[in-house]
MOPAC internal coordinates of N, CA, C and O (Angstrom, degrees):
PM7 1SCF
backbone

  N    0.0000 0     0.00 0     0.00 0    0    0    0
  C    1.4498 1     0.00 0     0.00 0    1    0    0
  C    1.5234 1   108.53 1     0.00 0    2    1    0
  O    1.2310 1   119.42 1   -57.22 1    3    2    1
  N    1.3524 1   118.72 1   122.78 1    3    2    1
  C    1.4657 1   120.07 1  -179.36 1    5    3    2
  C    1.5218 1   111.20 1   -65.83 1    6    5    3
  O    1.2310 1   121.31 1   -42.14 1    7    6    5
  N    1.3197 1   115.10 1   137.86 1    7    6    5
  C    1.4659 1   119.86 1   178.58 1    9    7    6
  C    1.5180 1   111.95 1  -118.05 1   10    9    7
  O    1.2310 1   119.98 1   179.26 1   11   10    9
  N    1.3392 1   117.64 1    -0.74 1   11   10    9
  C    1.4618 1   120.49 1  -177.52 1   13   11   10
  C    1.5300 1   112.29 1  -100.27 1   14   13   11
  O    1.2310 1   119.96 1  -148.11 1   15   14   13
  N    1.3257 1   117.69 1    31.89 1   15   14   13
  C    1.4523 1   121.08 1   178.86 1   17   15   14
  C    1.5263 1   110.32 1   -80.49 1   18   17   15
  O    1.2310 1   119.89 1   -35.18 1   19   18   17
  N    1.3443 1   117.82 1   144.82 1   19   18   17
  C    1.4672 1   119.49 1   177.87 1   21   19   18
  C    1.5242 1   109.80 1   -69.23 1   22   21   19
  O    1.2310 1   120.04 1   -24.49 1   23   22   21
  N    1.3340 1   117.52 1   155.51 1   23   22   21
  C    1.4680 1   120.44 1  -179.82 1   25   23   22
  C    1.5320 1   112.50 1   -65.88 1   26   25   23
  O    1.2310 1   119.74 1   151.93 1   27   26   25
  N    1.3221 1   118.10 1   -28.07 1   27   26   25
  C    1.4675 1   123.58 1   178.21 1   29   27   26
  C    1.5282 1   108.65 1  -128.34 1   30   29   27
  O    1.2310 1   119.47 1   -36.11 1   31   30   29
  N    1.3345 1   118.62 1   143.89 1   31   30   29
  C    1.4667 1   119.02 1   176.18 1   33   31   30
  C    1.5178 1   110.32 1   -65.62 1   34   33   31
  O    1.2310 1   119.97 1   -30.84 1   35   34   33
  N    1.3256 1   117.65 1   149.16 1   35   34   33
  C    1.4743 1   119.82 1   179.63 1   37   35   34
  C    1.5245 1   110.99 1   -67.02 1   38   37   35
  O    1.2310 1   120.51 1   -29.93 1   39   38   37
  N    1.3166 1   116.64 1   150.07 1   39   38   37
  C    1.4569 1   122.61 1   178.08 1   41   39   38
  C    1.5219 1   108.89 1   -95.88 1   42   41   39
  O    1.2310 1   120.36 1   -43.92 1   43   42   41
  N    1.3202 1   116.93 1   136.08 1   43   42   41
  C    1.4576 1   121.48 1  -177.27 1   45   43   42
  C    1.5208 1   112.34 1  -118.28 1   46   45   43
  O    1.2310 1   119.41 1  -154.62 1   47   46   45
  N    1.2933 1   118.73 1    25.38 1   47   46   45
  C    1.4574 1   121.10 1   175.24 1   49   47   46
  C    1.5226 1   115.11 1    83.36 1   50   49   47
  O    1.2310 1   119.52 1  -166.89 1   51   50   49
  N    1.3204 1   118.51 1    13.11 1   51   50   49
  C    1.4560 1   119.54 1   175.82 1   53   51   50
  C    1.5209 1   108.95 1  -139.34 1   54   53   51
  O    1.2310 1   121.33 1   -23.20 1   55   54   53
  N    1.2958 1   115.06 1   156.80 1   55   54   53
  C    1.4583 1   120.42 1   178.12 1   57   55   54
  C    1.5181 1   109.10 1  -130.01 1   58   57   55
  O    1.2310 1   120.78 1   -20.59 1   59   58   57
  N    1.3133 1   116.12 1   159.41 1   59   58   57
  C    1.4537 1   122.39 1   176.30 1   61   59   58
  C    1.5135 1   107.91 1  -112.51 1   62   61   59
  O    1.2310 1   120.71 1   -54.49 1   63   62   61
  N    1.3118 1   116.24 1   125.51 1   63   62   61
  C    1.4527 1   122.59 1   179.33 1   65   63   62
  C    1.5154 1   109.38 1  -125.55 1   66   65   63
  O    1.2310 1   120.28 1   -35.06 1   67   66   65
  N    1.3177 1   117.08 1   144.94 1   67   66   65
  C    1.4459 1   121.28 1   173.99 1   69   67   66
  C    1.5213 1   107.72 1   -76.78 1   70   69   67
  O    1.2310 1   120.37 1   -65.64 1   71   70   69
  N    1.3303 1   116.89 1   114.36 1   71   70   69
  C    1.4595 1   121.20 1  -174.70 1   73   71   70
  C    1.5175 1   112.22 1   -73.90 1   74   73   71
  O    1.2310 1   120.12 1   140.98 1   75   74   73
  N    1.3289 1   117.37 1   -39.02 1   75   74   73
  C    1.4555 1   121.18 1  -176.21 1   77   75   74
  C    1.5269 1   108.93 1  -133.73 1   78   77   75
  O    1.2310 1   119.47 1  -101.58 1   79   78   77
  N    1.3223 1   118.62 1    78.42 1   79   78   77
  C    1.4623 1   121.07 1  -173.31 1   81   79   78
  C    1.5314 1   114.39 1   -65.38 1   82   81   79
  O    1.2310 1   119.68 1   159.61 1   83   82   81
  N    1.3143 1   118.21 1   -20.39 1   83   82   81
  C    1.4621 1   119.28 1  -177.79 1   85   83   82
  C    1.5242 1   112.83 1   -99.48 1   86   85   83
  O    1.2310 1   119.66 1  -175.68 1   87   86   85
  N    1.3444 1   118.25 1     4.32 1   87   86   85
  C    1.4603 1   122.03 1  -177.55 1   89   87   86
  C    1.5177 1   109.83 1   -94.80 1   90   89   87
  O    1.2310 1   120.59 1   -49.12 1   91   90   89
  N    1.3279 1   116.48 1   130.88 1   91   90   89
  C    1.4617 1   120.56 1   170.46 1   93   91   90
  C    1.5198 1   107.46 1  -122.87 1   94   93   91
  O    1.2310 1   120.51 1   -37.26 1   95   94   93
  N    1.3287 1   116.63 1   142.74 1   95   94   93
  C    1.4518 1   121.51 1  -176.08 1   97   95   94
  C    1.5171 1   110.79 1  -101.51 1   98   97   95
  O    1.2310 1   120.63 1   -40.88 1   99   98   97
  N    1.3092 1   116.41 1   139.12 1   99   98   97
  C    1.4600 1   121.67 1   171.74 1  101   99   98
  C    1.5231 1   107.42 1  -140.98 1  102  101   99
  O    1.2310 1   120.10 1   -15.17 1  103  102  101
  N    1.3055 1   117.41 1   164.83 1  103  102  101
  C    1.4580 1   120.36 1  -173.44 1  105  103  102
  C    1.5196 1   111.51 1   -81.84 1  106  105  103
  O    1.2310 1   117.92 1   -23.82 1  107  106  105
  N    1.3068 1   121.57 1   156.18 1  107  106  105
  C    1.4526 1   123.54 1   -10.52 1  109  107  106
  C    1.5233 1   110.75 1   -73.26 1  110  109  107
  O    1.2310 1   120.81 1   -27.48 1  111  110  109
  N    1.3001 1   116.06 1   152.52 1  111  110  109
  C    1.4481 1   122.54 1  -175.87 1  113  111  110
  C    1.5207 1   109.62 1   -93.67 1  114  113  111
  O    1.2310 1   120.70 1   -38.46 1  115  114  113
  N    1.2925 1   116.27 1   141.54 1  115  114  113
  C    1.4572 1   121.22 1  -178.74 1  117  115  114
  C    1.5202 1   108.55 1  -140.29 1  118  117  115
  O    1.2310 1   119.99 1   -50.11 1  119  118  117
  N    1.3201 1   117.62 1   129.89 1  119  118  117
  C    1.4616 1   122.17 1   175.27 1  121  119  118
  C    1.5156 1   108.27 1   -97.23 1  122  121  119
  O    1.2310 1   120.36 1   -34.04 1  123  122  121
  N    1.3002 1   116.92 1   145.96 1  123  122  121
  C    1.4594 1   121.09 1   175.77 1  125  123  122
  C    1.5141 1   108.53 1  -129.97 1  126  125  123
  O    1.2310 1   120.64 1   -38.14 1  127  126  125
  N    1.3097 1   116.38 1   141.86 1  127  126  125
  C    1.4539 1   120.97 1   176.02 1  129  127  126
  C    1.5204 1   107.56 1  -116.39 1  130  129  127
  O    1.2310 1   120.18 1   -30.35 1  131  130  129
  N    1.3311 1   117.27 1   149.65 1  131  130  129
  C    1.4620 1   119.77 1  -176.51 1  133  131  130
  C    1.5185 1   110.79 1   -56.37 1  134  133  131
  O    1.2310 1   118.63 1   -35.94 1  135  134  133
  N    1.2858 1   120.22 1   144.06 1  135  134  133
  C    1.4562 1   127.10 1    -9.59 1  137  135  134
  C    1.5352 1   111.78 1   -87.86 1  138  137  135
  O    1.2310 1   120.42 1   -93.55 1  139  138  137
  N    1.2978 1   116.79 1    86.45 1  139  138  137
  C    1.4627 1   125.67 1   175.10 1  141  139  138
  C    1.5277 1   113.58 1    57.87 1  142  141  139
  O    1.2310 1   120.63 1  -137.19 1  143  142  141
  N    1.3103 1   116.39 1    42.81 1  143  142  141
  C    1.4609 1   120.81 1   172.51 1  145  143  142
  C    1.5200 1   107.58 1   -93.05 1  146  145  143
  O    1.2310 1   119.85 1   -34.52 1  147  146  145
  N    1.3105 1   117.88 1   145.48 1  147  146  145
  C    1.4615 1   121.18 1   178.72 1  149  147  146
  C    1.5191 1   108.90 1   -74.03 1  150  149  147
  O    1.2310 1   120.89 1   -56.76 1  151  150  149
  N    1.3362 1   115.90 1   123.24 1  151  150  149
  C    1.4582 1   122.04 1   177.04 1  153  151  150
  C    1.5161 1   110.33 1   -84.55 1  154  153  151
  O    1.2310 1   120.36 1   134.49 1  155  154  153
  N    1.3506 1   116.92 1   -45.51 1  155  154  153
  C    1.4535 1   121.19 1  -178.49 1  157  155  154
  C    1.5176 1   109.55 1  -163.77 1  158  157  155
  O    1.2310 1   120.47 1   -38.24 1  159  158  157
  N    1.3111 1   116.70 1   141.76 1  159  158  157
  C    1.4493 1   121.93 1   174.61 1  161  159  158
  C    1.5225 1   107.39 1  -121.04 1  162  161  159
  O    1.2310 1   120.66 1   -55.82 1  163  162  161
  N    1.3329 1   116.35 1   124.18 1  163  162  161
  C    1.4543 1   121.46 1  -173.25 1  165  163  162
  C    1.5172 1   109.24 1  -144.06 1  166  165  163
  O    1.2310 1   118.98 1   -55.58 1  167  166  165
  N    1.3368 1   119.54 1   124.42 1  167  166  165
  C    1.4651 1   119.91 1   177.87 1  169  167  166
  C    1.5284 1   110.88 1   -72.73 1  170  169  167
  O    1.2310 1   120.81 1   -53.37 1  171  170  169
  N    1.3219 1   116.05 1   126.63 1  171  170  169
  C    1.4673 1   121.86 1   176.47 1  173  171  170
  C    1.5191 1   108.39 1  -129.21 1  174  173  171
  O    1.2310 1   120.55 1   -23.79 1  175  174  173
  N    1.3271 1   116.55 1   156.21 1  175  174  173
  C    1.4596 1   120.82 1   175.42 1  177  175  174
  C    1.5233 1   107.53 1   -79.06 1  178  177  175
  O    1.2310 1   119.90 1   -37.24 1  179  178  177
  N    1.3261 1   117.79 1   142.76 1  179  178  177
  C    1.4584 1   119.33 1  -174.73 1  181  179  178
  C    1.5200 1   113.30 1  -128.55 1  182  181  179
  O    1.2310 1   119.89 1  -161.82 1  183  182  181
  N    1.3288 1   117.82 1    18.18 1  183  182  181
  C    1.4628 1   119.46 1   178.05 1  185  183  182
  C    1.5258 1   109.84 1   -88.03 1  186  185  183
  O    1.2310 1   120.50 1   -25.38 1  187  186  185
  N    1.3042 1   116.65 1   154.62 1  187  186  185
  C    1.4684 1   123.04 1   175.32 1  189  187  186
  C    1.5256 1   110.65 1    52.17 1  190  189  187
  O    1.2310 1   120.20 1    55.91 1  191  190  189
  N    1.3192 1   117.23 1  -124.09 1  191  190  189
  C    1.4661 1   121.56 1  -179.13 1  193  191  190
  C    1.5217 1   110.67 1  -103.29 1  194  193  191
  O    1.2310 1   120.79 1  -137.69 1  195  194  193
  N    1.3062 1   116.09 1    42.31 1  195  194  193
  C    1.4590 1   122.75 1  -177.62 1  197  195  194
  C    1.5141 1   109.90 1  -108.19 1  198  197  195
  O    1.2310 1   120.76 1    -5.28 1  199  198  197
  N    1.3290 1   116.14 1   174.72 1  199  198  197
  C    1.4498 1   121.75 1   174.89 1  201  199  198
  C    1.5002 1   112.22 1   121.34 1  202  201  199
  O    1.2310 1   120.77 1    27.70 1  203  202  201
  N    1.3168 1   116.14 1  -152.30 1  203  202  201
  C    1.4556 1   121.29 1   174.02 1  205  203  202
  C    1.5205 1   106.46 1   -79.06 1  206  205  203
  O    1.2310 1   120.40 1   -64.15 1  207  206  205
  N    1.3151 1   116.85 1   115.85 1  207  206  205
  C    1.4525 1   121.17 1  -174.88 1  209  207  206
  C    1.5224 1   112.68 1  -104.17 1  210  209  207
  O    1.2310 1   120.13 1   161.22 1  211  210  209
  N    1.3208 1   117.35 1   -18.78 1  211  210  209
  C    1.4558 1   119.68 1   178.96 1  213  211  210
  C    1.5138 1   112.24 1  -168.21 1  214  213  211
  O    1.2310 1   120.68 1   -28.72 1  215  214  213
  N    1.3146 1   116.31 1   151.28 1  215  214  213
  C    1.4615 1   123.93 1   177.49 1  217  215  214
  C    1.5177 1   107.47 1  -142.93 1  218  217  215
  O    1.2310 1   120.32 1   -54.86 1  219  218  217
  N    1.3260 1   117.00 1   125.14 1  219  218  217
  C    1.4625 1   121.62 1  -178.62 1  221  219  218
  C    1.5186 1   109.01 1  -133.65 1  222  221  219
  O    1.2310 1   120.52 1   -52.40 1  223  222  221
  N    1.3184 1   116.61 1   127.60 1  223  222  221
  C    1.4581 1   122.05 1   173.40 1  225  223  222
  C    1.5227 1   108.63 1   -94.64 1  226  225  223
  O    1.2310 1   120.30 1   -46.85 1  227  226  225
  N    1.3334 1   117.03 1   133.15 1  227  226  225
  C    1.4654 1   121.88 1   178.91 1  229  227  226
  C    1.5200 1   110.29 1   -62.65 1  230  229  227
  O    1.2310 1   120.57 1   -29.41 1  231  230  229
  N    1.3465 1   116.52 1   150.59 1  231  230  229
  C    1.4654 1   118.18 1   167.33 1  233  231  230
  C    1.5337 1   107.42 1   -59.99 1  234  233  231
  O    1.2310 1   120.43 1   -40.37 1  235  234  233
  N    1.2882 1   116.78 1   139.63 1  235  234  233
  C    1.4630 1   120.30 1  -177.98 1  237  235  234
  C    1.5218 1   112.69 1    78.09 1  238  237  235
  O    1.2310 1   120.09 1  -159.43 1  239  238  237
  N    1.3434 1   117.44 1    20.57 1  239  238  237
  C    1.4664 1   121.55 1  -178.32 1  241  239  238
  C    1.5312 1   112.22 1   -52.05 1  242  241  239
  O    1.2310 1   120.23 1   144.14 1  243  242  241
  N    1.3049 1   117.17 1   -35.86 1  243  242  241
  C    1.4637 1   120.37 1  -177.94 1  245  243  242
  C    1.5197 1   111.97 1   -60.19 1  246  245  243
  O    1.2310 1   119.76 1   154.12 1  247  246  245
  N    1.3334 1   118.06 1   -25.88 1  247  246  245
  C    1.4603 1   120.45 1  -179.95 1  249  247  246
  C    1.5254 1   113.47 1  -108.97 1  250  249  247
  O    1.2310 1   119.55 1   144.84 1  251  250  249
  N    1.3523 1   118.47 1   -35.16 1  251  250  249
  C    1.4677 1   118.87 1  -177.93 1  253  251  250
  C    1.5276 1   113.27 1   -94.29 1  254  253  251
  O    1.2310 1   119.11 1   160.40 1  255  254  253
  N    1.3307 1   119.31 1   -19.60 1  255  254  253
  C    1.4638 1   126.53 1   173.47 1  257  255  254
  C    1.5317 1   114.22 1    66.53 1  258  257  255
  O    1.2310 1   118.96 1  -163.79 1  259  258  257
  N    1.3401 1   119.59 1    16.21 1  259  258  257
  C    1.4646 1   122.44 1  -179.39 1  261  259  258
  C    1.5240 1   112.02 1   -88.94 1  262  261  259
  O    1.2310 1   120.66 1   -36.87 1  263  262  261
  N    1.3466 1   116.35 1   143.13 1  263  262  261
  C    1.4558 1   121.80 1   168.72 1  265  263  262
  C    1.5197 1   108.29 1  -151.91 1  266  265  263
  O    1.2310 1   121.03 1   -23.74 1  267  266  265
  N    1.3327 1   115.63 1   156.26 1  267  266  265
  C    1.4618 1   122.33 1   179.06 1  269  267  266
  C    1.5177 1   110.69 1  -113.07 1  270  269  267
  O    1.2310 1   120.48 1   -35.16 1  271  270  269
  N    1.3331 1   116.70 1   144.84 1  271  270  269
  C    1.4559 1   122.95 1   169.88 1  273  271  270
  C    1.5178 1   108.53 1  -120.68 1  274  273  271
  O    1.2310 1   120.41 1   -40.89 1  275  274  273
  N    1.3266 1   116.82 1   139.11 1  275  274  273
  C    1.4586 1   122.97 1   171.30 1  277  275  274
  C    1.5168 1   105.11 1  -113.85 1  278  277  275
  O    1.2310 1   120.17 1   -62.27 1  279  278  277
  N    1.3398 1   117.29 1   117.73 1  279  278  277
  C    1.4662 1   120.57 1  -173.03 1  281  279  278
  C    1.5187 1   111.06 1  -148.36 1  282  281  279
  O    1.2310 1   121.28 1   -14.47 1  283  282  281
  N    1.3189 1   115.16 1   165.53 1  283  282  281
  C    1.4519 1   122.29 1   173.12 1  285  283  282
  C    1.5130 1   107.06 1  -103.51 1  286  285  283
  O    1.2310 1   120.81 1   -59.79 1  287  286  285
  N    1.3363 1   116.06 1   120.21 1  287  286  285
  C    1.4590 1   120.53 1  -176.14 1  289  287  286
  C    1.5180 1   110.48 1  -134.31 1  290  289  287
  O    1.2310 1   120.64 1   -24.10 1  291  290  289
  N    1.2964 1   116.38 1   155.90 1  291  290  289
  C    1.4571 1   122.19 1   172.98 1  293  291  290
  C    1.5222 1   106.66 1   -97.26 1  294  293  291
  O    1.2310 1   120.74 1   -75.96 1  295  294  293
  N    1.3397 1   116.19 1   104.04 1  295  294  293
  C    1.4603 1   121.70 1  -175.98 1  297  295  294
  C    1.5276 1   109.39 1  -139.19 1  298  297  295
  O    1.2310 1   120.86 1    -9.60 1  299  298  297
  N    1.3147 1   115.96 1   170.40 1  299  298  297
  C    1.4590 1   122.30 1   174.90 1  301  299  298
  C    1.5234 1   108.58 1  -108.77 1  302  301  299
  O    1.2310 1   120.83 1   -52.79 1  303  302  301
  N    1.3323 1   116.03 1   127.21 1  303  302  301
  C    1.4618 1   122.34 1   177.57 1  305  303  302
  C    1.5222 1   108.06 1  -132.33 1  306  305  303
  O    1.2310 1   120.73 1     5.22 1  307  306  305
  N    1.3274 1   116.21 1  -174.78 1  307  306  305
  C    1.4641 1   120.49 1   175.76 1  309  307  306
  C    1.5250 1   111.26 1   -65.98 1  310  309  307
  O    1.2310 1   120.13 1   164.20 1  311  310  309
  N    1.3504 1   117.36 1   -15.80 1  311  310  309
  C    1.4620 1   121.76 1   178.46 1  313  311  310
  C    1.5244 1   111.84 1   -90.12 1  314  313  311
  O    1.2310 1   120.00 1   177.47 1  315  314  313
  N    1.3292 1   117.61 1    -2.53 1  315  314  313
  C    1.4543 1   120.97 1   179.35 1  317  315  314
  C    1.5155 1   112.21 1   120.27 1  318  317  315
  O    1.2310 1   121.53 1     4.20 1  319  318  317
  N    1.3316 1   114.68 1  -175.80 1  319  318  317
  C    1.4666 1   121.53 1  -179.43 1  321  319  318
  C    1.5166 1   110.30 1  -103.37 1  322  321  319
  O    1.2310 1   121.11 1   -28.66 1  323  322  321
  N    1.3283 1   115.47 1   151.34 1  323  322  321
  C    1.4512 1   120.56 1   175.41 1  325  323  322
  C    1.5125 1   112.59 1   121.32 1  326  325  323
  O    1.2310 1   121.30 1    28.81 1  327  326  325
  N    1.3355 1   115.12 1  -151.19 1  327  326  325
  C    1.4589 1   122.81 1  -174.18 1  329  327  326
  C    1.5302 1   110.78 1   -68.49 1  330  329  327
  O    1.2310 1   121.24 1   -52.02 1  331  330  329
  N    1.3335 1   115.24 1   127.98 1  331  330  329
  C    1.4647 1   122.07 1   176.22 1  333  331  330
  C    1.5241 1   108.97 1  -139.96 1  334  333  331
  O    1.2310 1   120.73 1   -35.16 1  335  334  333
  N    1.3154 1   116.20 1   144.84 1  335  334  333
  C    1.4616 1   122.25 1   167.80 1  337  335  334
  C    1.5219 1   105.19 1   -86.13 1  338  337  335
  O    1.2310 1   120.14 1   -56.22 1  339  338  337
  N    1.3097 1   117.33 1   123.78 1  339  338  337
  C    1.4566 1   121.04 1  -169.12 1  341  339  338
  C    1.5264 1   110.35 1  -126.64 1  342  341  339
  O    1.2310 1   121.15 1   -47.64 1  343  342  341
  N    1.3257 1   115.41 1   132.36 1  343  342  341
  C    1.4648 1   121.45 1   166.80 1  345  343  342
  C    1.5152 1   105.98 1  -107.91 1  346  345  343
  O    1.2310 1   120.48 1   -58.30 1  347  346  345
  N    1.3253 1   116.69 1   121.70 1  347  346  345
  C    1.4603 1   121.90 1  -177.89 1  349  347  346
  C    1.5127 1   109.74 1  -124.14 1  350  349  347
  O    1.2310 1   121.07 1   -41.44 1  351  350  349
  N    1.3306 1   115.56 1   138.56 1  351  350  349
  C    1.4637 1   119.97 1   173.00 1  353  351  350
  C    1.5182 1   107.73 1  -102.39 1  354  353  351
  O    1.2310 1   120.83 1   -51.37 1  355  354  353
  N    1.3168 1   116.01 1   128.63 1  355  354  353
  C    1.4538 1   122.88 1  -178.65 1  357  355  354
  C    1.5216 1   110.03 1  -119.98 1  358  357  355
  O    1.2310 1   121.37 1   -11.27 1  359  358  357
  N    1.3066 1   114.98 1   168.73 1  359  358  357
  C    1.4614 1   123.55 1   174.01 1  361  359  358
  C    1.5188 1   109.37 1  -122.61 1  362  361  359
  O    1.2310 1   120.87 1   -34.71 1  363  362  361
  N    1.3028 1   115.94 1   145.29 1  363  362  361
  C    1.4594 1   120.04 1   167.67 1  365  363  362
  C    1.5257 1   107.08 1   -80.28 1  366  365  363
  O    1.2310 1   120.48 1   -21.30 1  367  366  365
  N    1.3219 1   116.68 1   158.70 1  367  366  365
  C    1.4625 1   119.80 1   179.72 1  369  367  366
  C    1.5241 1   110.20 1   -63.29 1  370  369  367
  O    1.2310 1   120.71 1   -28.20 1  371  370  369
  N    1.3155 1   116.26 1   151.80 1  371  370  369
  C    1.4598 1   121.20 1  -176.37 1  373  371  370
  C    1.5206 1   112.66 1   -66.17 1  374  373  371
  O    1.2310 1   120.51 1   147.38 1  375  374  373
  N    1.3327 1   116.62 1   -32.62 1  375  374  373
  C    1.4650 1   118.71 1  -176.01 1  377  375  374
  C    1.5250 1   113.67 1   -95.76 1  378  377  375
  O    1.2310 1   119.96 1   175.15 1  379  378  377
  N    1.3699 1   117.68 1    -4.85 1  379  378  377
  C    1.4625 1   119.35 1  -179.21 1  381  379  378
  C    1.5302 1   109.35 1  -155.46 1  382  381  379
  O    1.2310 1   119.61 1   -73.62 1  383  382  381
  N    1.3187 1   118.35 1   106.38 1  383  382  381
  C    1.4697 1   122.62 1  -179.03 1  385  383  382
  C    1.5215 1   112.55 1   -68.89 1  386  385  383
  O    1.2310 1   120.10 1   173.40 1  387  386  385
  N    1.3350 1   117.42 1    -6.60 1  387  386  385
  C    1.4629 1   121.54 1   178.35 1  389  387  386
  C    1.5241 1   112.92 1   -93.49 1  390  389  387
  O    1.2310 1   119.97 1  -173.30 1  391  390  389
  N    1.3366 1   117.66 1     6.70 1  391  390  389
  C    1.4647 1   122.42 1   178.03 1  393  391  390
  C    1.5202 1   107.92 1  -132.86 1  394  393  391
  O    1.2310 1   120.44 1   -51.03 1  395  394  393
  N    1.3367 1   116.77 1   128.97 1  395  394  393
  C    1.4670 1   121.23 1  -177.50 1  397  395  394
  C    1.5174 1   111.22 1   -98.98 1  398  397  395
  O    1.2310 1   121.05 1   -30.94 1  399  398  397
  N    1.3302 1   115.60 1   149.06 1  399  398  397
  C    1.4564 1   121.12 1   170.08 1  401  399  398
  C    1.5297 1   107.15 1   -75.79 1  402  401  399
  O    1.2310 1   119.44 1   -40.18 1  403  402  401
  N    1.3262 1   118.68 1   139.82 1  403  402  401
  C    1.4593 1   119.82 1  -174.45 1  405  403  402
  C    1.5231 1   113.87 1   -89.79 1  406  405  403
  O    1.2310 1   119.21 1   169.46 1  407  406  405
  N    1.3285 1   119.12 1   -10.54 1  407  406  405
  C    1.4617 1   120.85 1   174.45 1  409  407  406
  C    1.5171 1   108.96 1   -88.87 1  410  409  407
  O    1.2310 1   119.73 1   -53.39 1  411  410  409
  N    1.3453 1   118.12 1   126.61 1  411  410  409
  C    1.4640 1   118.98 1  -178.79 1  413  411  410
  C    1.5154 1   111.80 1   -66.67 1  414  413  411
  O    1.2310 1   121.36 1   -38.31 1  415  414  413
  N    1.3054 1   114.99 1   141.69 1  415  414  413
  C    1.4586 1   122.68 1   175.95 1  417  415  414
  C    1.5285 1   108.88 1   -71.99 1  418  417  415
  O    1.2310 1   120.35 1   137.94 1  419  418  417
  N    1.3168 1   116.93 1   -42.06 1  419  418  417
  C    1.4710 1   125.26 1   173.76 1  421  419  418
  C    1.5206 1   107.90 1  -140.30 1  422  421  419
  O    1.2310 1   120.51 1   -26.23 1  423  422  421
  N    1.3532 1   116.63 1   153.77 1  423  422  421
  C    1.4594 1   119.31 1   177.68 1  425  423  422
  C    1.5221 1   109.26 1  -145.96 1  426  425  423
  O    1.2310 1   121.05 1   -45.05 1  427  426  425
  N    1.3336 1   115.60 1   134.95 1  427  426  425
  C    1.4546 1   122.28 1   175.50 1  429  427  426
  C    1.5223 1   107.08 1  -124.89 1  430  429  427
  O    1.2310 1   120.03 1   -49.97 1  431  430  429
  N    1.3291 1   117.54 1   130.03 1  431  430  429
  C    1.4678 1   120.67 1  -174.96 1  433  431  430
  C    1.5165 1   110.73 1  -131.15 1  434  433  431
  O    1.2310 1   121.34 1   -30.51 1  435  434  433
  N    1.3259 1   115.05 1   149.49 1  435  434  433
  C    1.4648 1   122.29 1   173.29 1  437  435  434
  C    1.5222 1   107.93 1  -133.73 1  438  437  435
  O    1.2310 1   120.35 1   -41.60 1  439  438  437
  N    1.3149 1   116.93 1   138.40 1  439  438  437
  C    1.4668 1   120.58 1   179.14 1  441  439  438
  C    1.5073 1   110.61 1   -72.82 1  442  441  439
  O    1.2310 1   120.94 1   -32.03 1  443  442  441
  N    1.3356 1   115.81 1   147.97 1  443  442  441
  C    1.4679 1   121.06 1   172.84 1  445  443  442
  C    1.5027 1   109.33 1   -75.20 1  446  445  443
  O    1.2310 1   120.10 1   180.00 1  447  446  445

């Protein structure tokens, strides 16, 4: 067991803040981009520690339109039907980067 750890973690010039402390998410999930246009609507499971777990936009999103979602969904895969932790790569529409296509470009799933 390491004993030479600093009393406080080092600071690297960034902070983490809760952006919307009063918001709780439940299914179906819908993203909106200003001025309140729907970006994407996707059914996710929202019990326990499930739901939308992560969202990442690729570098160069404005030109390549790729983004990833990490979510808990009820889907059918080669591992069976039901609850899966899913990483999906999506594309925004070609004519509007503020609207996403709802069919994943790629999908990787693991059973719970």
